[in-house]
Each structure stands twice: as C-alpha cells, then as structure tokens.
VEXDREN-2710 file (C-alpha; in Angstrom, 1 decimal):
% VEXDREN-2710
k/r/px/py/pz
1/UNK/15.0/52.8/-50.9
2/UNK/15.7/55.9/-53.0
3/UNK/17.1/55.6/-56.6
4/UNK/18.7/58.2/-58.9
5/UNK/18.5/57.9/-62.7
6/UNK/19.6/60.1/-65.5
7/UNK/16.7/61.9/-67.4
8/UNK/17.6/63.3/-70.8
9/UNK/15.5/66.0/-72.6
10/UNK/15.4/66.2/-76.4
11/UNK/14.0/68.7/-78.9
12/UNK/11.8/66.4/-80.9
13/UNK/14.1/63.4/-81.5
14/UNK/13.7/61.5/-78.2
15/UNK/12.1/58.5/-79.9
16/UNK/15.0/58.3/-82.4
17/UNK/17.6/58.6/-79.6
18/UNK/16.0/56.0/-77.4
19/UNK/15.6/53.5/-80.3
20/UNK/19.4/54.0/-80.7
21/UNK/20.1/53.5/-77.0
22/UNK/17.9/50.4/-77.0
23/UNK/20.0/49.0/-79.9
24/UNK/23.1/49.4/-77.8
25/UNK/21.9/48.4/-74.3
26/UNK/19.2/46.0/-75.3
27/UNK/16.1/45.4/-73.2
28/UNK/12.6/46.7/-73.6
29/UNK/11.1/50.0/-72.9
30/UNK/9.4/50.0/-69.5
31/UNK/7.2/52.9/-70.4
32/UNK/6.7/55.1/-73.5
33/UNK/4.0/57.8/-73.7
34/UNK/3.4/60.9/-75.9
35/UNK/2.2/64.4/-75.1
36/UNK/-1.0/63.4/-76.9
37/UNK/-1.7/60.9/-74.2
38/UNK/-2.3/63.7/-71.6
39/UNK/-6.0/64.2/-71.0
40/UNK/-7.7/67.5/-71.8
41/UNK/-4.8/69.2/-73.6
42/UNK/-5.2/71.2/-76.8
43/UNK/-2.1/70.9/-79.0
44/UNK/-0.8/70.5/-82.5
45/UNK/-0.2/67.1/-84.1
46/UNK/3.6/67.8/-83.8
47/UNK/3.2/68.4/-80.1
48/UNK/1.0/65.3/-79.7
49/UNK/3.6/63.1/-81.3
50/UNK/6.5/64.3/-79.0
51/UNK/7.6/61.8/-76.3
52/UNK/6.2/62.8/-72.9
53/UNK/8.2/60.0/-71.1
54/UNK/10.2/56.9/-72.0
55/UNK/12.2/54.6/-69.7
56/UNK/14.7/52.0/-70.6
57/UNK/16.3/49.8/-68.0
58/UNK/20.1/49.6/-68.8
59/UNK/21.2/47.7/-65.7
60/UNK/19.7/46.1/-62.6
61/UNK/19.8/49.4/-60.9
62/UNK/19.8/52.1/-63.6
63/UNK/17.0/53.3/-65.8
64/UNK/17.7/55.7/-68.6
65/UNK/14.8/58.0/-68.9
66/UNK/13.9/60.8/-71.3
67/UNK/11.3/63.0/-73.0
68/UNK/11.0/65.7/-75.7
69/UNK/10.8/69.3/-74.5
70/UNK/7.5/71.1/-74.7
71/UNK/7.8/73.4/-77.7
72/UNK/5.6/76.0/-75.9
73/UNK/8.4/76.5/-73.4
74/UNK/11.0/77.2/-76.1
75/UNK/14.1/75.2/-77.0
76/UNK/15.9/73.6/-74.1
77/UNK/19.1/75.4/-73.2
78/UNK/22.3/73.6/-72.3
79/UNK/22.2/72.5/-68.7
80/UNK/18.4/71.9/-69.0
81/UNK/18.8/68.8/-71.1
82/UNK/19.7/66.4/-68.2
83/UNK/17.9/66.1/-64.9
84/UNK/18.3/63.8/-61.9
85/UNK/15.2/61.6/-61.4
86/UNK/14.7/60.5/-57.9
87/UNK/12.4/57.5/-57.2
88/UNK/11.2/57.1/-53.7
89/UNK/9.5/54.3/-51.7
90/UNK/6.7/56.4/-50.2
91/UNK/4.8/59.6/-50.8
92/UNK/6.1/61.0/-47.5
93/UNK/9.7/60.4/-48.6
94/UNK/8.9/62.1/-51.9
95/UNK/7.6/65.2/-50.0
96/UNK/10.7/65.2/-47.7
97/UNK/13.2/65.0/-50.6
98/UNK/11.2/67.5/-52.8
99/UNK/10.8/70.1/-50.1
100/UNK/14.5/69.7/-49.1
101/UNK/15.8/70.1/-52.6
102/UNK/13.4/73.0/-53.3
103/UNK/14.7/75.1/-50.3
104/UNK/16.3/78.2/-51.8
105/UNK/15.6/76.9/-55.3
106/UNK/12.6/77.2/-57.8
107/UNK/9.7/74.8/-58.1
108/UNK/8.9/74.3/-61.8
109/UNK/6.1/71.7/-61.3
110/UNK/4.6/71.4/-57.8
111/UNK/4.6/67.8/-56.5
112/UNK/1.1/66.3/-57.0
113/UNK/-0.8/63.3/-58.1
114/UNK/-0.4/62.7/-61.9
115/UNK/-2.6/61.0/-64.4
116/UNK/-0.1/58.2/-65.0
117/UNK/-0.5/56.9/-61.4
118/UNK/2.4/58.6/-59.7
119/UNK/3.1/61.5/-57.3
120/UNK/5.5/63.7/-59.1
121/UNK/7.2/67.1/-59.1
122/UNK/10.1/69.0/-60.7
123/UNK/12.4/71.7/-59.4
124/UNK/15.6/73.5/-59.8
125/UNK/17.7/73.5/-56.7
126/UNK/19.6/76.6/-55.4
127/UNK/22.7/75.4/-57.3
128/UNK/20.9/75.3/-60.7
129/UNK/20.4/71.6/-61.0
130/UNK/17.2/70.1/-62.2
131/UNK/15.5/67.4/-60.2
132/UNK/12.4/65.2/-60.7
133/UNK/10.9/63.5/-57.7
134/UNK/8.6/60.6/-58.2
135/UNK/6.7/58.0/-56.1
136/UNK/4.9/55.4/-58.1
137/UNK/1.6/54.3/-56.5
138/UNK/1.3/50.5/-56.1
139/UNK/-0.4/48.9/-59.1
140/UNK/-4.0/47.7/-58.4
END
C-alpha cells in the first residue's frame, strides 16, 4: 500500500510549529531528529539544532511531517515549503514511483539507503511539485 502525507518545510522554527500542532492534534511524535544527528557532517551549532525530520500522526491514515530548511541552501521559497511524502511497501515500488515522478523533472536527492534505516529520495516533477519517496526497512 502507498501512502501520501504532507511534508512542511520551515526556516528554523519547525520545533516550535510542531509543538503547536501537537497541542492541537494531540498524540506523540513518531520521530524527531536534528541535523546534528547526521554522521560525519561539519556544521554550526545553529545548523545542528535545526530539525532534520519530525513526524506527528494526526489521524489513523495521515502523518504530518516536517523539517527545517538547510541554511546552506538559502531560504526556502514559496512553493518549496510543502512536499508530498510517499511511503511505499517495498524498495521496488519506491524505485518505480521515484523514477516515474522524476521523468522530465529534476532529482534533488537520488534515492538511496539512508542512515536512519530507510530508502529515500527527493525530486521535483516536471510540473514543479516536490516529492519525497520513502521505504522504511523492517525493524530488526
């Protein structure tokens, strides 16, 4: 089964925003990590404290996700502050969806194994929409 979830990008206030959303929707964060959690990266303290990824289930089927932008890439422009996050049930399905959406578009992060235990990639499709494709490997 494939799922689609909204993914919001902030400019340094993601933690504040998601604390606010949690106060409204309730629940618990499924995951929260910071840029400083990435192995082998040189960055300032401000960069280390930015949110790399946060997820908050807001219904049985929808997870609100977000992150802060990477300051090295400049401020996010309007239209780049929301993405569609696709969750797949297999690595093969992730490849199929990623490659299909990338046709005629621009890959911004090639799909690959990630340090957090997922197979993940990002792209902008030929219509200018940003997509994130993710397959979570089964927990051991």
